[in-house]
LUMZAKOL-444753 format. One record per residue (C-alpha): x, y, z; residue number from 1; chain. Coordinates in steps of 0.25 Angstrom, whole numbers, plus 5000, padded with zeros to 4 digits. Example, Ala and Ser with C-alpha at 12.3 -4.5 7.8 and 13.67 -1.06 7.14 Angstrom:
u:5049&v:4982&w:5031&n:1&chain:A
u:5055&v:4996&w:5029&n:2&chain:A
This chain:
u:5000&v:5000&w:5000&n:1&chain:A
u:5006&v:5013&w:4996&n:2&chain:A
u:5008&v:5025&w:5006&n:3&chain:A
u:4997&v:5035&w:5008&n:4&chain:A
u:5001&v:5045&w:4998&n:5&chain:A
u:4993&v:5054&w:4988&n:6&chain:A
u:5000&v:5062&w:4977&n:7&chain:A
u:4996&v:5076&w:4981&n:8&chain:A
u:4996&v:5090&w:4976&n:9&chain:A
u:4995&v:5097&w:4989&n:10&chain:A
u:5007&v:5098&w:4999&n:11&chain:A
u:5008&v:5087&w:5009&n:12&chain:A
u:5006&v:5096&w:5021&n:13&chain:A
u:4991&v:5098&w:5016&n:14&chain:A
u:4989&v:5083&w:5018&n:15&chain:A
u:4981&v:5081&w:5031&n:16&chain:A
u:4989&v:5068&w:5034&n:17&chain:A
u:5002&v:5077&w:5033&n:18&chain:A
u:4996&v:5087&w:5042&n:19&chain:A
u:4993&v:5077&w:5053&n:20&chain:A
u:5007&v:5071&w:5052&n:21&chain:A
u:5013&v:5085&w:5053&n:22&chain:A
u:5005&v:5088&w:5065&n:23&chain:A
u:5011&v:5075&w:5071&n:24&chain:A
u:5025&v:5080&w:5068&n:25&chain:A
u:5023&v:5093&w:5076&n:26&chain:A
u:5020&v:5085&w:5088&n:27&chain:A
u:5034&v:5078&w:5088&n:28&chain:A
u:5041&v:5092&w:5090&n:29&chain:A
u:5032&v:5095&w:5102&n:30&chain:A
u:5035&v:5082&w:5108&n:31&chain:A
u:5050&v:5085&w:5113&n:32&chain:A
u:5053&v:5100&w:5111&n:33&chain:A
u:5041&v:5107&w:5116&n:34&chain:A
u:5045&v:5107&w:5130&n:35&chain:A
u:5059&v:5111&w:5127&n:36&chain:A
u:5057&v:5126&w:5132&n:37&chain:A
u:5052&v:5121&w:5145&n:38&chain:A
u:5064&v:5112&w:5149&n:39&chain:A
u:5071&v:5122&w:5158&n:40&chain:A
u:5058&v:5126&w:5165&n:41&chain:A
u:5054&v:5111&w:5167&n:42&chain:A
u:5068&v:5109&w:5173&n:43&chain:A
u:5066&v:5120&w:5183&n:44&chain:A
u:5051&v:5116&w:5186&n:45&chain:A
u:5056&v:5102&w:5190&n:46&chain:A
u:5069&v:5106&w:5196&n:47&chain:A
u:5066&v:5098&w:5208&n:48&chain:A
u:5068&v:5085&w:5200&n:49&chain:A
u:5082&v:5081&w:5200&n:50&chain:A
u:5081&v:5076&w:5186&n:51&chain:A
u:5075&v:5088&w:5181&n:52&chain:A
u:5087&v:5093&w:5172&n:53&chain:A
u:5087&v:5079&w:5164&n:54&chain:A
u:5072&v:5077&w:5164&n:55&chain:A
u:5069&v:5091&w:5158&n:56&chain:A
u:5079&v:5089&w:5147&n:57&chain:A
u:5073&v:5075&w:5144&n:58&chain:A
u:5059&v:5080&w:5143&n:59&chain:A
u:5061&v:5085&w:5129&n:60&chain:A
u:5067&v:5072&w:5123&n:61&chain:A
u:5059&v:5062&w:5132&n:62&chain:A
u:5049&v:5060&w:5122&n:63&chain:A
u:5060&v:5055&w:5112&n:64&chain:A
u:5063&v:5043&w:5121&n:65&chain:A
u:5049&v:5038&w:5120&n:66&chain:A
u:5049&v:5041&w:5105&n:67&chain:A
u:5062&v:5033&w:5103&n:68&chain:A
u:5057&v:5021&w:5111&n:69&chain:A
u:5042&v:5021&w:5105&n:70&chain:A
u:5043&v:5026&w:5091&n:71&chain:A
u:5048&v:5013&w:5084&n:72&chain:A
u:5037&v:5005&w:5091&n:73&chain:A
u:5027&v:5016&w:5087&n:74&chain:A
u:5032&v:5014&w:5073&n:75&chain:A
u:5030&v:4999&w:5073&n:76&chain:A
u:5016&v:5001&w:5079&n:77&chain:A
u:5013&v:5012&w:5068&n:78&chain:A
u:5017&v:5002&w:5057&n:79&chain:A
u:5008&v:4991&w:5062&n:80&chain:A
u:4996&v:4998&w:5068&n:81&chain:A
u:4996&v:5012&w:5061&n:82&chain:A
u:4999&v:5026&w:5062&n:83&chain:A
u:4987&v:5035&w:5065&n:84&chain:A
u:4983&v:5030&w:5079&n:85&chain:A
u:4998&v:5031&w:5083&n:86&chain:A
u:4998&v:5045&w:5078&n:87&chain:A
u:4986&v:5049&w:5086&n:88&chain:A
u:4989&v:5042&w:5098&n:89&chain:A
u:5003&v:5048&w:5098&n:90&chain:A
u:4997&v:5062&w:5098&n:91&chain:A
u:4987&v:5060&w:5109&n:92&chain:A
u:4999&v:5055&w:5118&n:93&chain:A
u:5007&v:5067&w:5113&n:94&chain:A
u:4997&v:5077&w:5119&n:95&chain:A
u:4995&v:5069&w:5132&n:96&chain:A
u:5010&v:5066&w:5135&n:97&chain:A
u:5015&v:5079&w:5130&n:98&chain:A
u:5007&v:5089&w:5138&n:99&chain:A
u:5008&v:5080&w:5151&n:100&chain:A
u:5020&v:5088&w:5155&n:101&chain:A
u:5011&v:5100&w:5158&n:102&chain:A
u:5005&v:5093&w:5170&n:103&chain:A
u:5015&v:5082&w:5174&n:104&chain:A
u:5021&v:5084&w:5188&n:105&chain:A
u:5036&v:5081&w:5186&n:106&chain:A
u:5047&v:5079&w:5176&n:107&chain:A
u:5047&v:5063&w:5176&n:108&chain:A
u:5032&v:5063&w:5173&n:109&chain:A
u:5034&v:5074&w:5162&n:110&chain:A
u:5046&v:5065&w:5157&n:111&chain:A
u:5036&v:5053&w:5156&n:112&chain:A
u:5026&v:5061&w:5148&n:113&chain:A
u:5037&v:5065&w:5138&n:114&chain:A
u:5040&v:5050&w:5136&n:115&chain:A
u:5025&v:5048&w:5133&n:116&chain:A
u:5026&v:5060&w:5124&n:117&chain:A
u:5037&v:5052&w:5116&n:118&chain:A
u:5028&v:5040&w:5114&n:119&chain:A
u:5018&v:5050&w:5108&n:120&chain:A
u:5028&v:5056&w:5099&n:121&chain:A
u:5033&v:5042&w:5094&n:122&chain:A
u:5018&v:5038&w:5090&n:123&chain:A
u:5016&v:5051&w:5083&n:124&chain:A
u:5030&v:5052&w:5075&n:125&chain:A
u:5030&v:5037&w:5071&n:126&chain:A
u:5016&v:5038&w:5066&n:127&chain:A
u:5018&v:5051&w:5059&n:128&chain:A
u:5031&v:5046&w:5052&n:129&chain:A
u:5024&v:5034&w:5047&n:130&chain:A
u:5012&v:5042&w:5042&n:131&chain:A
u:5021&v:5051&w:5034&n:132&chain:A
u:5026&v:5039&w:5027&n:133&chain:A
u:5012&v:5033&w:5025&n:134&chain:A
u:5006&v:5046&w:5020&n:135&chain:A
u:5016&v:5052&w:5011&n:136&chain:A
u:5027&v:5048&w:5001&n:137&chain:A
u:5038&v:5056&w:4993&n:138&chain:A
u:5038&v:5071&w:4994&n:139&chain:A
u:5026&v:5071&w:5003&n:140&chain:A
u:5033&v:5063&w:5013&n:141&chain:A
u:5046&v:5072&w:5012&n:142&chain:A
u:5038&v:5084&w:5013&n:143&chain:A
u:5030&v:5079&w:5025&n:144&chain:A
u:5043&v:5075&w:5033&n:145&chain:A
u:5048&v:5090&w:5031&n:146&chain:A
u:5035&v:5096&w:5035&n:147&chain:A
u:5035&v:5087&w:5047&n:148&chain:A
u:5048&v:5094&w:5052&n:149&chain:A
u:5041&v:5107&w:5049&n:150&chain:A
u:5029&v:5103&w:5057&n:151&chain:A
u:5038&v:5098&w:5069&n:152&chain:A
u:5045&v:5111&w:5069&n:153&chain:A
u:5034&v:5121&w:5067&n:154&chain:A
u:5026&v:5114&w:5077&n:155&chain:A
u:5038&v:5114&w:5086&n:156&chain:A
u:5039&v:5129&w:5084&n:157&chain:A
u:5025&v:5131&w:5089&n:158&chain:A
u:5025&v:5121&w:5101&n:159&chain:A
u:5040&v:5123&w:5106&n:160&chain:A
u:5038&v:5139&w:5105&n:161&chain:A
u:5025&v:5137&w:5112&n:162&chain:A
u:5032&v:5129&w:5123&n:163&chain:A
u:5043&v:5139&w:5124&n:164&chain:A
u:5033&v:5150&w:5128&n:165&chain:A
u:5025&v:5140&w:5137&n:166&chain:A
u:5038&v:5135&w:5144&n:167&chain:A
u:5041&v:5150&w:5148&n:168&chain:A
u:5028&v:5149&w:5155&n:169&chain:A
u:5029&v:5136&w:5161&n:170&chain:A
u:5038&v:5124&w:5159&n:171&chain:A
u:5026&v:5115&w:5159&n:172&chain:A
u:5018&v:5122&w:5148&n:173&chain:A
u:5025&v:5117&w:5136&n:174&chain:A
u:5019&v:5103&w:5139&n:175&chain:A
u:5005&v:5109&w:5136&n:176&chain:A
u:5010&v:5111&w:5122&n:177&chain:A
u:5009&v:5096&w:5119&n:178&chain:A
u:4994&v:5097&w:5120&n:179&chain:A
u:4993&v:5105&w:5107&n:180&chain:A
u:4996&v:5092&w:5100&n:181&chain:A
u:4981&v:5088&w:5102&n:182&chain:A
u:4977&v:5097&w:5091&n:183&chain:A
u:4984&v:5088&w:5080&n:184&chain:A
u:4975&v:5076&w:5084&n:185&chain:A
u:4963&v:5079&w:5075&n:186&chain:A
u:4972&v:5081&w:5063&n:187&chain:A
u:4979&v:5068&w:5065&n:188&chain:A
u:4966&v:5061&w:5067&n:189&chain:A
u:4960&v:5066&w:5054&n:190&chain:A
u:4973&v:5065&w:5045&n:191&chain:A
u:4982&v:5054&w:5051&n:192&chain:A
u:4976&v:5043&w:5044&n:193&chain:A
u:4981&v:5028&w:5045&n:194&chain:A
u:4988&v:5024&w:5032&n:195&chain:A
u:4983&v:5011&w:5026&n:196&chain:A
u:4992&v:4999&w:5030&n:197&chain:A
u:4999&v:4990&w:5020&n:198&chain:A
u:4992&v:4977&w:5017&n:199&chain:A
u:4997&v:4965&w:5024&n:200&chain:A
u:5003&v:4960&w:5011&n:201&chain:A
u:5011&v:4973&w:5009&n:202&chain:A
u:5012&v:4982&w:4997&n:203&chain:A
u:5025&v:4984&w:4989&n:204&chain:A
u:5031&v:4993&w:4998&n:205&chain:A
u:5029&v:4984&w:5010&n:206&chain:A
u:5034&v:4972&w:5003&n:207&chain:A
u:5046&v:4979&w:4999&n:208&chain:A
u:5049&v:4982&w:5013&n:209&chain:A
u:5047&v:4968&w:5018&n:210&chain:A
u:5056&v:4961&w:5008&n:211&chain:A
u:5067&v:4960&w:5019&n:212&chain:A
u:5073&v:4973&w:5016&n:213&chain:A
u:5076&v:4982&w:5029&n:214&chain:A
u:5085&v:4991&w:5021&n:215&chain:A
u:5077&v:5003&w:5026&n:216&chain:A
u:5080&v:5000&w:5041&n:217&chain:A
u:5095&v:5004&w:5041&n:218&chain:A
u:5093&v:5018&w:5034&n:219&chain:A
u:5082&v:5021&w:5044&n:220&chain:A
u:5091&v:5017&w:5055&n:221&chain:A
u:5102&v:5027&w:5050&n:222&chain:A
u:5091&v:5037&w:5048&n:223&chain:A
u:5085&v:5037&w:5062&n:224&chain:A
u:5099&v:5037&w:5068&n:225&chain:A
u:5102&v:5050&w:5061&n:226&chain:A
u:5089&v:5055&w:5065&n:227&chain:A
u:5091&v:5052&w:5080&n:228&chain:A
u:5104&v:5060&w:5079&n:229&chain:A
u:5098&v:5072&w:5072&n:230&chain:A
u:5087&v:5073&w:5082&n:231&chain:A
u:5097&v:5071&w:5094&n:232&chain:A
u:5104&v:5083&w:5089&n:233&chain:A
u:5092&v:5091&w:5085&n:234&chain:A
u:5085&v:5089&w:5099&n:235&chain:A
u:5097&v:5097&w:5106&n:236&chain:A
u:5088&v:5109&w:5103&n:237&chain:A
u:5075&v:5106&w:5111&n:238&chain:A
u:5083&v:5098&w:5122&n:239&chain:A
u:5094&v:5108&w:5125&n:240&chain:A
u:5091&v:5121&w:5119&n:241&chain:A
u:5083&v:5126&w:5131&n:242&chain:A
u:5094&v:5123&w:5140&n:243&chain:A
u:5105&v:5129&w:5131&n:244&chain:A
u:5097&v:5142&w:5129&n:245&chain:A
u:5095&v:5143&w:5144&n:246&chain:A
u:5110&v:5141&w:5146&n:247&chain:A
u:5112&v:5152&w:5136&n:248&chain:A
u:5104&v:5162&w:5144&n:249&chain:A
u:5091&v:5162&w:5136&n:250&chain:A
u:5077&v:5161&w:5141&n:251&chain:A
u:5076&v:5146&w:5139&n:252&chain:A
u:5061&v:5143&w:5136&n:253&chain:A
u:5058&v:5154&w:5126&n:254&chain:A
u:5071&v:5153&w:5119&n:255&chain:A
u:5070&v:5138&w:5118&n:256&chain:A
u:5057&v:5139&w:5112&n:257&chain:A
u:5062&v:5150&w:5102&n:258&chain:A
u:5074&v:5142&w:5098&n:259&chain:A
u:5066&v:5129&w:5096&n:260&chain:A
u:5056&v:5137&w:5088&n:261&chain:A
u:5067&v:5142&w:5079&n:262&chain:A
u:5071&v:5127&w:5077&n:263&chain:A
u:5057&v:5123&w:5074&n:264&chain:A
u:5055&v:5135&w:5064&n:265&chain:A
u:5067&v:5131&w:5056&n:266&chain:A
u:5064&v:5116&w:5056&n:267&chain:A
u:5050&v:5119&w:5052&n:268&chain:A
u:5054&v:5128&w:5040&n:269&chain:A
u:5064&v:5118&w:5035&n:270&chain:A
u:5055&v:5107&w:5036&n:271&chain:A
u:5045&v:5113&w:5026&n:272&chain:A
u:5056&v:5113&w:5016&n:273&chain:A
u:5061&v:5099&w:5019&n:274&chain:A
u:5054&v:5092&w:5007&n:275&chain:A
u:5059&v:5102&w:4997&n:276&chain:A
u:5074&v:5102&w:5002&n:277&chain:A
u:5074&v:5086&w:5002&n:278&chain:A
u:5070&v:5086&w:4988&n:279&chain:A
u:5081&v:5096&w:4984&n:280&chain:A
u:5092&v:5090&w:4992&n:281&chain:A
u:5089&v:5076&w:4997&n:282&chain:A
u:5090&v:5070&w:5011&n:283&chain:A
u:5105&v:5071&w:5013&n:284&chain:A
u:5107&v:5086&w:5010&n:285&chain:A
u:5095&v:5089&w:5020&n:286&chain:A
u:5102&v:5081&w:5031&n:287&chain:A
u:5116&v:5088&w:5028&n:288&chain:A
u:5109&v:5102&w:5028&n:289&chain:A
u:5101&v:5099&w:5041&n:290&chain:A
u:5112&v:5094&w:5049&n:291&chain:A
u:5121&v:5106&w:5044&n:292&chain:A
u:5110&v:5115&w:5049&n:293&chain:A
u:5109&v:5109&w:5062&n:294&chain:A
u:5124&v:5109&w:5064&n:295&chain:A
u:5125&v:5124&w:5062&n:296&chain:A
u:5113&v:5126&w:5071&n:297&chain:A
u:5119&v:5118&w:5083&n:298&chain:A
u:5133&v:5125&w:5080&n:299&chain:A
u:5126&v:5139&w:5082&n:300&chain:A
u:5119&v:5135&w:5095&n:301&chain:A
u:5130&v:5138&w:5105&n:302&chain:A
u:5131&v:5152&w:5099&n:303&chain:A
u:5118&v:5157&w:5105&n:304&chain:A
u:5122&v:5169&w:5112&n:305&chain:A
u:5113&v:5176&w:5102&n:306&chain:A
u:5099&v:5172&w:5097&n:307&chain:A
u:5103&v:5171&w:5082&n:308&chain:A
u:5112&v:5159&w:5083&n:309&chain:A
u:5102&v:5152&w:5092&n:310&chain:A
u:5091&v:5154&w:5082&n:311&chain:A
u:5100&v:5151&w:5070&n:312&chain:A
u:5104&v:5138&w:5077&n:313&chain:A
u:5089&v:5134&w:5079&n:314&chain:A
u:5085&v:5137&w:5065&n:315&chain:A
u:5097&v:5129&w:5059&n:316&chain:A
u:5095&v:5117&w:5068&n:317&chain:A
u:5080&v:5117&w:5065&n:318&chain:A
u:5082&v:5118&w:5050&n:319&chain:A
u:5093&v:5107&w:5050&n:320&chain:A
u:5084&v:5097&w:5058&n:321&chain:A
u:5072&v:5100&w:5048&n:322&chain:A
u:5081&v:5097&w:5036&n:323&chain:A
u:5085&v:5083&w:5042&n:324&chain:A
u:5073&v:5078&w:5050&n:325&chain:A
u:5063&v:5076&w:5039&n:326&chain:A
u:5073&v:5067&w:5031&n:327&chain:A
u:5073&v:5057&w:5042&n:328&chain:A
u:5058&v:5054&w:5041&n:329&chain:A
u:5058&v:5055&w:5026&n:330&chain:A
u:5069&v:5045&w:5024&n:331&chain:A
u:5064&v:5035&w:5035&n:332&chain:A
u:5050&v:5035&w:5028&n:333&chain:A
u:5057&v:5033&w:5015&n:334&chain:A
u:5065&v:5021&w:5021&n:335&chain:A
u:5054&v:5014&w:5028&n:336&chain:A
u:5044&v:5005&w:5021&n:337&chain:A
u:5029&v:5009&w:5023&n:338&chain:A
u:5026&v:4998&w:5034&n:339&chain:A
u:5038&v:5002&w:5042&n:340&chain:A
u:5036&v:5017&w:5042&n:341&chain:A
u:5031&v:5017&w:5056&n:342&chain:A
u:5043&v:5010&w:5061&n:343&chain:A
u:5052&v:5019&w:5053&n:344&chain:A
u:5044&v:5031&w:5059&n:345&chain:A
u:5046&v:5026&w:5073&n:346&chain:A
u:5061&v:5023&w:5072&n:347&chain:A
u:5062&v:5037&w:5065&n:348&chain:A
u:5054&v:5044&w:5077&n:349&chain:A
u:5062&v:5036&w:5087&n:350&chain:A
u:5076&v:5041&w:5081&n:351&chain:A
u:5071&v:5056&w:5082&n:352&chain:A
u:5068&v:5054&w:5097&n:353&chain:A
u:5080&v:5046&w:5101&n:354&chain:A
u:5088&v:5057&w:5096&n:355&chain:A
u:5080&v:5067&w:5103&n:356&chain:A
u:5080&v:5059&w:5116&n:357&chain:A
u:5095&v:5057&w:5115&n:358&chain:A
u:5098&v:5072&w:5113&n:359&chain:A
u:5098&v:5077&w:5127&n:360&chain:A
u:5105&v:5065&w:5132&n:361&chain:A
u:5116&v:5067&w:5122&n:362&chain:A
u:5117&v:5082&w:5124&n:363&chain:A
u:5117&v:5083&w:5139&n:364&chain:A
u:5131&v:5077&w:5141&n:365&chain:A
u:5136&v:5086&w:5130&n:366&chain:A
u:5131&v:5098&w:5136&n:367&chain:A
u:5137&v:5095&w:5149&n:368&chain:A
u:5150&v:5092&w:5143&n:369&chain:A
u:5151&v:5103&w:5132&n:370&chain:A
u:5139&v:5113&w:5134&n:371&chain:A
u:5129&v:5117&w:5124&n:372&chain:A
u:5139&v:5123&w:5115&n:373&chain:A
u:5147&v:5109&w:5114&n:374&chain:A
u:5134&v:5102&w:5112&n:375&chain:A
u:5129&v:5111&w:5100&n:376&chain:A
u:5142&v:5112&w:5094&n:377&chain:A
u:5144&v:5097&w:5095&n:378&chain:A
u:5130&v:5095&w:5089&n:379&chain:A
u:5134&v:5104&w:5077&n:380&chain:A
u:5146&v:5096&w:5074&n:381&chain:A
u:5138&v:5083&w:5074&n:382&chain:A
u:5128&v:5088&w:5065&n:383&chain:A
u:5140&v:5093&w:5056&n:384&chain:A
u:5145&v:5079&w:5056&n:385&chain:A
u:5131&v:5074&w:5052&n:386&chain:A
u:5131&v:5084&w:5040&n:387&chain:A
u:5145&v:5078&w:5035&n:388&chain:A
u:5139&v:5064&w:5037&n:389&chain:A
u:5127&v:5067&w:5029&n:390&chain:A
u:5136&v:5073&w:5018&n:391&chain:A
u:5145&v:5061&w:5018&n:392&chain:A
u:5133&v:5052&w:5016&n:393&chain:A
u:5128&v:5060&w:5004&n:394&chain:A
u:5141&v:5060&w:4997&n:395&chain:A
u:5142&v:5045&w:4999&n:396&chain:A
u:5129&v:5042&w:4993&n:397&chain:A
u:5132&v:5051&w:4981&n:398&chain:A
u:5145&v:5044&w:4979&n:399&chain:A
u:5139&v:5030&w:4981&n:400&chain:A
């Protein structure tokens, strides 16, 4: 059975199914970074907890641990039982667990609610990725992966900026922002239809994938490893920027919201042009350009005595990530056979959040040993090395 794809004259974003999936993409940005501006205030609010310093820093990446553990299993369930129910259940759990921190009494219970939020994100992202592959092909699919990054970033701009102002009032108030996710449920109910399942005998695509060949698994494993590394680097921004700015003497909550807002604006704008840039240059060039922009951004971060380098750094890092991130989804969906897209989406989702969860764990000892300057300059060097590696792979493929 062929994918659900209709040749269209209108842009893909006018398709109701695409709108529902883009709304789901917005929620994934809310999951982790929305409470970033509130972290210093939460640490002060629960100062009597001897583990307050570590727990507050883990509140942002905590959902990532649950996603990393649950997403592959969610992928298997999505392949066997379907995508729509998983997507809707994930959004409902997202609203409940995300907003729970507004009333929970202490950091351990808030941390537990963040783990539950991660389960919700695993359900949403796994179902969403599989549905992108089920609904769309070719240029429509590439366009939607770029628009997905724009939706995440523009949604993040609204939610994180709102959370920054809310955190200035109360460190608990940003948790209430998660309740806004309830407004997307009616759209998903109407448009996120369950795609037809392949017949038991299988179609040509399914038969091809069951001929004993598993050649797509190794490229997918390399792809998800690179994605985990990329997200570990990128997530330095929401996990460390509030503490870095506070150390620099800025008013942390409002400035953190502003910086992350610049990050989202840049990423959202570049995501809109991803499909066109991919057609012109190919995946390899976009990887090289994206990592180069991120390297320059992190190199600028230590020089933030003035506002201009700080804003420029955020814009470059956001742009670089927006050039790189959609390619992971597009390449994974191109690699995986139809009946394994849920599994591929689950593994891909897990790799994102493994990187996010490892980010503060890896950066904390580096900050202790070398300070924020050493962390950001070392990150810039690592990204420059990734540019060289991508360039070397491109040259090798051309000469082969």
